[in-house]
C-alpha positions as CSV (number, residue, x, y, z in Angstrom):
1,M,46.8,218.5,61.8
2,A,49.9,216.3,61.4
3,M,52.3,217.0,64.2
4,S,56.1,216.3,64.1
5,P,57.9,214.8,67.0
6,T,59.3,218.2,67.8
7,A,56.0,220.0,67.9
8,S,54.1,220.5,71.1
9,T,50.8,218.7,71.6
10,M,48.3,220.1,73.9
11,S,45.3,218.1,74.9
12,S,44.6,219.0,78.5
13,A,43.7,222.3,80.3
14,P,46.6,224.7,80.5
15,S,48.5,225.2,83.8
16,L,51.1,227.7,84.9
17,A,53.6,224.8,84.9
18,F,52.8,224.0,81.3
19,A,53.0,227.7,80.3
20,L,56.5,227.9,81.7
21,S,57.7,224.6,80.3
22,K,60.3,224.7,77.5
23,T,59.5,223.9,73.9
24,P,61.3,220.8,72.7
25,K,64.7,221.6,71.2
26,I,65.3,221.5,67.5
27,T,68.1,222.8,65.3
28,C,68.0,225.2,62.4
29,T,70.7,226.6,60.2
30,G,71.2,229.6,58.0
31,V,71.3,229.6,54.3
32,D,75.0,228.7,54.3
33,N,74.3,225.7,56.6
34,T,75.8,227.4,59.6
35,P,74.1,227.7,63.0
36,T,72.2,231.0,63.5
37,P,71.9,232.9,66.8
38,H,68.3,231.7,66.7
39,S,69.0,228.0,66.3
40,R,65.6,227.2,67.7
41,V,63.7,229.8,65.7
42,A,61.2,227.3,64.4
43,T,58.9,224.6,65.9
44,P,57.5,223.1,62.7
45,A,54.0,221.7,63.2
46,R,54.1,219.6,60.0
47,A,55.9,216.4,59.7
48,Y,55.3,215.7,56.1
49,A,57.7,218.2,54.5
50,Q,61.3,219.3,55.3
51,S,62.2,222.8,56.2
52,P,65.5,224.6,55.6
53,F,65.8,224.7,59.4
54,H,66.6,221.0,59.2
55,N,68.4,220.7,55.9
56,G,70.1,224.1,55.6
57,G,68.7,224.6,52.1
58,V,68.9,228.0,50.3
59,T,65.1,228.0,49.6
60,P,63.2,229.7,52.4
61,I,60.8,227.4,54.3
62,C,59.1,225.0,51.9
63,S,55.5,225.5,52.9
64,P,53.7,222.2,53.4
65,A,50.5,224.1,53.4
66,H,50.8,224.4,49.7
67,I,52.2,220.9,49.2
68,K,49.8,218.7,51.1
69,F,46.6,220.6,51.5
70,G,46.4,222.7,48.3
71,Q,44.1,225.4,49.5
72,A,44.8,225.1,53.2
73,T,45.9,228.4,54.8
74,A,49.3,228.5,56.4
75,I,49.2,230.3,59.7
76,S,52.4,231.3,61.6
77,V,52.2,232.2,65.3
78,I,55.2,234.1,66.5
79,A,55.9,232.5,69.9
80,P,57.6,235.3,71.8
81,G,54.7,237.2,73.3
82,G,52.1,235.1,71.6
83,G,50.9,233.2,74.6
84,T,51.6,229.8,73.0
85,G,51.9,228.2,76.5
86,I,48.9,229.2,78.5
87,N,46.7,229.5,75.4
88,G,48.4,226.7,73.5
89,Q,45.2,224.7,73.4
90,V,43.5,227.4,71.5
91,Y,46.2,227.5,68.9
92,A,46.2,223.7,68.7
93,E,42.4,223.7,68.0
94,L,42.9,226.3,65.3
95,G,45.5,224.2,63.7
96,Q,43.2,221.2,63.7
97,D,40.8,223.0,61.5
98,P,41.2,221.3,58.0
99,Q,41.2,224.8,56.5
100,F,44.4,225.7,58.3
101,T,47.9,224.5,58.9
102,L,49.7,226.2,61.8
103,D,53.3,226.6,62.8
104,V,54.5,228.1,66.1
105,V,57.6,230.1,65.2
106,G,60.3,230.5,67.8
107,R,60.2,230.0,71.5
108,S,59.1,232.2,74.4
109,R,61.8,232.9,77.0
110,A,64.6,231.8,74.6
111,P,67.8,233.8,74.8
112,Y,66.6,236.0,72.0
113,D,63.2,236.7,73.7
114,C,64.3,240.2,74.9
115,Y,63.9,243.8,73.8
116,P,66.6,245.2,71.5
117,E,69.2,247.6,72.8
118,Y,67.3,250.7,71.5
119,W,64.6,250.0,74.1
120,Q,65.2,251.4,77.6
121,N,65.9,247.9,79.1
122,G,67.0,246.3,75.9
123,K,69.9,244.0,75.2
124,P,72.4,243.5,72.3
125,P,71.8,240.5,69.9
126,P,70.5,237.9,70.1
127,N,67.2,239.8,70.8
128,L,63.8,240.1,69.2
129,H,65.2,242.4,66.5
130,S,67.7,239.9,65.4
131,F,65.1,237.2,65.7
132,A,62.8,239.1,63.3
133,E,65.7,239.5,60.9
134,D,66.1,235.8,61.0
135,L,62.4,235.2,60.2
136,V,62.9,237.4,57.1
137,L,66.0,235.5,56.1
138,H,64.2,232.2,56.3
139,G,61.1,233.4,54.4
140,W,58.5,232.9,57.1
141,A,56.6,236.0,55.9
142,D,56.7,234.9,52.3
143,K,55.4,231.5,52.9
144,S,52.7,232.4,55.5
145,D,49.2,233.3,54.6
146,C,48.5,234.8,58.0
147,L,50.7,235.9,60.9
148,I,49.7,236.1,64.6
149,F,51.7,238.3,67.0
150,G,51.2,239.1,70.7
151,S,52.7,241.5,73.3
152,R,56.3,242.2,72.6
153,G,56.1,240.4,69.3
154,G,53.8,243.0,68.1
155,Q,56.0,245.8,69.5
156,V,59.3,244.6,68.0
157,V,59.0,241.7,65.5
158,L,56.0,243.0,63.4
159,P,57.4,246.5,62.7
160,I,60.6,244.9,61.4
161,L,58.7,242.6,59.1
162,W,56.8,245.7,58.0
163,E,60.1,247.4,57.2
164,H,61.2,244.5,55.1
165,K,58.0,243.4,53.4
166,G,56.0,246.6,53.2
167,D,52.7,246.1,51.5
168,R,53.6,242.5,50.8
169,I,53.1,241.6,54.5
170,P,50.6,238.8,55.0
171,P,47.3,239.6,56.8
172,T,48.1,239.9,60.4
173,I,46.5,239.6,63.8
174,C,48.2,241.6,66.6
175,I,47.0,240.6,70.1
176,N,47.6,243.5,72.6
177,G,48.1,245.9,69.7
178,G,51.8,246.4,70.3
179,C,52.4,247.7,66.8
180,A,49.9,250.6,67.5
181,M,51.7,251.7,70.7
182,K,54.4,254.3,71.2
183,L,57.7,252.7,70.1
184,P,61.3,253.9,70.5
185,K,61.8,253.8,66.7
186,S,59.5,255.2,64.1
187,T,57.4,252.6,62.4
188,K,56.1,252.7,58.8
189,W,52.7,251.0,58.9
190,P,52.2,249.8,55.3
191,D,49.2,251.4,53.6
192,Q,48.1,248.1,52.1
193,A,48.6,246.0,55.3
194,V,45.6,244.0,56.5
195,T,45.7,244.1,60.3
196,F,43.3,243.2,63.1
197,L,44.2,244.4,66.6
198,L,42.8,242.8,69.7
199,L,43.0,245.2,72.7
200,G,42.2,244.7,76.3
201,G,40.8,247.1,78.8
202,A,42.5,245.3,81.6
203,D,45.8,245.0,79.8
204,Y,48.7,246.9,81.3
205,F,49.7,247.9,77.8
206,R,46.9,250.4,78.3
207,G,49.0,252.2,80.9
208,S,47.2,254.9,82.9
209,V,45.0,256.3,80.1
210,T,41.2,255.8,79.9
211,H,39.6,253.3,77.6
212,E,38.5,256.1,75.3
213,E,42.1,257.4,75.0
214,Y,43.5,254.0,74.5
215,M,41.2,253.2,71.6
216,A,41.6,256.7,70.1
217,D,45.4,256.4,70.2
218,A,45.4,253.0,68.6
219,K,43.2,254.3,65.7
220,S,45.4,257.4,65.3
221,Q,48.4,255.1,64.6
222,V,46.7,253.6,61.5
223,P,48.0,255.5,58.3
224,E,45.4,257.7,56.6
225,N,45.8,255.7,53.3
226,N,45.0,252.4,55.0
227,A,41.6,250.9,54.4
228,T,42.1,247.4,55.9
229,T,42.4,247.7,59.7
230,A,40.1,246.6,62.4
231,I,40.2,246.9,66.2
232,L,38.4,244.7,68.7
233,F,38.5,246.3,72.1
234,V,37.3,244.0,75.0
235,K,36.9,245.7,78.3
236,E,37.6,242.6,80.4
237,M,40.6,241.3,78.5
238,Q,43.9,241.1,80.3
239,H,47.3,241.1,78.8
240,M,47.1,237.3,78.4
241,P,43.8,237.0,76.7
242,Q,41.3,234.8,78.6
243,Q,41.2,231.4,76.9
244,A,37.4,231.6,76.4
245,L,37.7,234.9,74.7
246,L,40.6,233.9,72.4
247,R,38.8,230.6,71.5
248,S,35.7,232.5,70.4
249,V,37.3,235.3,68.5
250,L,40.6,234.1,67.0
251,P,39.2,231.8,64.3
252,I,36.8,234.5,63.2
253,M,39.5,237.1,63.1
254,V,41.7,234.9,61.0
255,R,38.9,234.4,58.5
256,A,38.2,238.1,58.5
257,V,41.8,239.2,57.6
258,L,42.1,236.5,55.0
259,K,38.8,237.6,53.3
260,W,39.8,241.3,53.5
261,H,43.2,240.5,52.0
262,A,41.5,238.7,49.1
263,N,39.2,241.7,48.5
264,P,40.7,244.9,50.0
265,N,37.9,247.1,48.7
266,R,35.3,245.4,50.7
267,S,35.1,245.1,54.5
268,P,34.5,241.5,55.7
269,K,31.2,242.4,57.2
270,E,29.9,238.8,57.5
271,E,32.9,237.9,59.7
272,L,32.6,241.1,61.7
273,R,29.0,240.3,62.4
274,A,30.0,236.8,63.5
275,L,32.5,238.3,65.8
276,L,30.0,240.6,67.4
277,S,27.6,237.7,67.8
278,A,30.3,235.7,69.6
279,V,31.3,238.4,72.1
280,N,27.6,239.3,72.7
281,R,26.8,235.6,73.4
282,D,29.6,235.2,75.9
283,G,28.9,238.4,77.8
284,W,31.9,240.4,76.9
285,N,31.8,244.2,76.8
286,G,33.7,246.4,74.3
287,R,33.8,248.0,70.9
288,L,34.5,247.1,67.3
289,M,36.1,249.6,65.0
290,Y,37.2,249.2,61.4
291,T,38.1,251.2,58.3
292,Q,35.7,251.2,55.4
293,A,37.8,253.4,53.0
294,P,41.3,255.0,53.2
295,G,41.3,257.2,56.3
296,V,37.6,256.6,56.9
297,W,36.4,254.6,59.9
298,A,33.0,253.1,60.1
299,T,30.8,254.0,63.0
300,D,32.0,252.3,66.1
301,V,29.9,249.3,67.3
302,E,29.6,248.9,71.0
303,F,28.7,245.4,72.4
304,G,27.8,243.9,75.7
305,P,25.7,240.9,77.0
306,F,22.5,242.8,76.3
307,H,23.3,245.0,73.4
308,V,25.1,245.4,70.1
309,A,24.6,248.8,68.5
310,Q,26.3,251.5,66.6
311,R,27.8,254.1,68.8
312,I,26.8,257.7,68.1
313,P,29.6,260.0,69.5
314,C,28.4,262.8,71.7
315,G,29.0,266.3,70.3
316,M,30.8,267.4,73.4
317,E,33.1,264.4,73.4
318,A,36.8,265.1,73.3
319,V,39.5,262.5,73.6
320,N,43.2,263.2,73.7
321,S,44.8,260.8,71.2
322,N,48.3,262.3,71.6
323,H,48.9,261.2,75.2
324,S,51.6,258.8,74.1
325,E,53.8,261.6,72.9
326,S,54.7,262.5,76.5
327,S,54.9,258.9,77.8
328,A,57.7,256.4,77.6
329,P,57.2,253.1,75.6
330,I,55.8,250.4,77.7
331,E,58.0,247.3,78.1
332,I,56.9,243.9,79.4
333,S,59.3,242.6,82.1
334,R,59.7,239.0,83.2
335,K,57.9,239.9,86.4
336,D,55.0,241.4,84.3
337,E,54.9,238.2,82.2
338,L,54.7,236.0,85.3
339,K,51.9,238.0,86.8
340,A,50.0,237.8,83.5
341,L,50.6,234.0,83.4
342,F,49.4,233.6,87.0
343,K,46.2,235.5,86.2
344,A,45.6,233.6,83.0
345,A,46.2,230.2,84.7
346,A,43.7,231.1,87.5
347,L,41.1,232.2,85.0
348,A,41.6,229.1,82.7
349,A,41.0,226.9,85.7
350,Q,37.5,228.3,86.2
351,P,34.5,226.6,84.5
352,S,33.9,229.7,82.4
353,Q,37.6,229.9,81.4
354,G,37.6,233.6,82.2
355,A,34.4,234.6,80.3
356,P,31.9,236.9,82.0
357,L,28.7,235.3,83.2
358,A,27.1,234.6,79.8
359,H,23.6,235.9,79.4
360,S,21.2,235.1,76.6
361,G,21.3,238.8,75.7
362,D,18.9,240.5,73.4
363,R,18.3,239.2,69.9
364,F,21.4,240.0,67.9
365,H,20.8,242.7,65.4
366,A,23.3,243.5,62.6
367,A,25.0,246.7,63.5
368,V,27.8,246.4,60.9
């Protein structure tokens, strides 16, 4: 992947110091060539084509993915909440795949990296709402083939892009499942949106509910007319996904949503099987859920180091999926983020990079 002088390059193991370092400064302008409140909204990863963030042109981001590589897929990672510091190496590796070109959009801990005023601890613009509006203005959603969000990006930025783009939203990966949480404003999840949620059992976004309630609530947020949503729940995953986990699942998830978007009437079962094989091999425990028709979920698939099998619900099983109605929206504070970064840095320093002790497991059998 060609890298511009302003783009971050990551070749060594991540550290907390690296995760907290600032992205190199660049300048972008609005369509009238005037500075925007988010004058560092973009960190272009491609040096071979100009962007309106540099020349102030009226045309939204000229996508080099379609100029240089022809069929290469343009992936845009929304930096606020996306873990682009501590997991930057994972994103860099994804961008080095010749099938993809990758841009990191925005900057974590920038002045606009805060909740909007309609959140309990929100602030007036610039904030993540105004940042999202700027992304729409500059055409990032239009020129991206796949979007990746995490944490507060999924809570704030993705719903606003849904509001503007509707069914035309690119296939999306939402780490931490922020878009499926209780939010202070009602959110219209597009019926035709292709979305893959990555949820963690050790993520404080789960709150005080059980794993079963957490998964049930996430599924309940998906509109009944939607047939293109998948959820990967990993019991051991923290708010900042372990590097070993993200490295294993993210490329497969990207390919899954792209394939699903190309053929919405057919679940990407080959990619889902590859995903199950990866988490089984590395010793993770959890569950895979996905829609197979509007309002119809396939049988859940449970996985662990020694098994991958369809889950048959118990007839006596009852799960409260409406617990979020009586709870306040969960916000990530700077203190929460620092705790997550410390944990992630400690795990990344381990030889396993946070993965459970991998076992050979049983022979993988297709459960999808």
